Every structure is written in C-alpha cells, then in structure tokens.
N, C-alpha and C positions, 0 to 999 in steps of 0.2 A: 813686394807683394804682401798684402796683409793676410793674416791667417783666416781660414774659413770660420764663419760664425756658426754657432750651434742653431738647431731649428728654433723658430719662433715659438713662444709659449702663449701668445695672445695675438690679436689682430690690431692693425694700425688704427682702426676706428675706435679703439679703447685707449689709445695713447694719451690723448688730452680730452677729458670729459667734463671736468668741473667748469661751470659757467664763468667764474672769475678767471680761471686759467685760459679758457678759450678767448676771452676778451683781451687778456695780456698778450696772447699769441698774435691776434689780429692787429693790436696796436704796435707790435714789434718789441714789446717789453719782455717777452719770453721766447727764447730761441732754443731751449733745451728742456728735456724732461727726463727724470730718472724713474726707473721702475725695477721691481724685483726680477722681472723676466724680460725677454726680448720681444718687443711688440712690432718691430718694423725691420725691413731690410733696407740697405743703402739704396737710394734711388726710388724708394716707394713714396707715393704721394698721399698726403693726409689732406682731407677737405674739411674745413671748418666754416660754417655759415657761407658757403659758396666760394670761399677763398681757398687756394691750393698752396700747400707747403711741401717741399721736398725734404725727405730725410737724407742728409749727406754724410753723417758720421754716426756710427754705432760702436760702442766699446764699453768695457767694464771698468768700474772705479770703486774703490772702497770709500765708505763715508768719511773715514779719517783723512782722506786725500782731498776733500772738498776745499776749495779756495773761495774767497769773496767773489772772484771773477766767475767761478762756476755757479754760485747761487744767484748772482746778478743775471746770468743767462736764464736762470729759472724764474726770474721776475721778482727777486727779493733783494733788499738792501744789504743784508748781511747774513752770515751763517746762522746766527741765533734765531733770526726771524724764520728762516727756512726750516731749521730743525724743529721749532715750535709748531709750524704749520704741518709738517709731516707727522709728528707725534700726535697732533690733535686729530688727524684723520685715521690713525692706526692705534686705537686705545690699547694700552698695555704693552705696546712694542718698545723694547729698549733701543736706545741709540748706541749701536756698537761700531766703534771706529773701523773694525776689521770686516764689517758686513759689506759684501759686494753688491752693487746695483748696476743695472744696464743704463747707460747714458745714450739718449737719442737726440742728436742735434739736427735742427731743421731750419729752412729759410723759405721765405715767401717766393712764389713763382710769378 
C-alpha cells in the first residue's frame, strides 16, 4: 500500500499549460511533468485539446535524482536540455540537486 499523498496545491488543468508541452503530450513525446506542488491525484483525468490523459503515478523526486530516462519522459533528449528549459522559465531559480519536486506520470486514454 502506498503512503497517502498530501493535499493538492493546484488543479490538474494547470499541470501542462505551455503550448509546446501540450503538443509533446499529444504526440506521445511527453508522458511526465514535474512541478513544485502536487497538481493531480492518481486516476485523475487531464484533458488537452479534446484528448484525455490519465495520471497513474504521483511521487516526489529530488532534482539530483533525475536520469536521462526521466527527462526523456518530459520530452527532452538529455538532462542539460531539460535543466536549461526549466531555468529559462524560472528566472533566478537555482538548480539545487536536493530540491524536491512532484512527478506526475500520465498516459493517453
């Protein structure tokens, strides 16, 4: 039995909002997204451009634990590309290996 998750800090409709990320999800190139807070419960449905995606896994991970496989699920070729993308969106944010993020993994329905 998995441990209970803390309350959500945002809503699932805010999980994937950038147009290029939405397109990656629809094409099947992005199957996970990381956020500071928890945006979805397991089993919750995200709808993007009329297509539905089910969140099937939600857990915490530190940035230092990211693997190439993790960032490929985010739609990036490698960790450096993902890191540069995240830092470009959050001006002044340091990349701290110990910083914890919430991982939301999803699949098309």
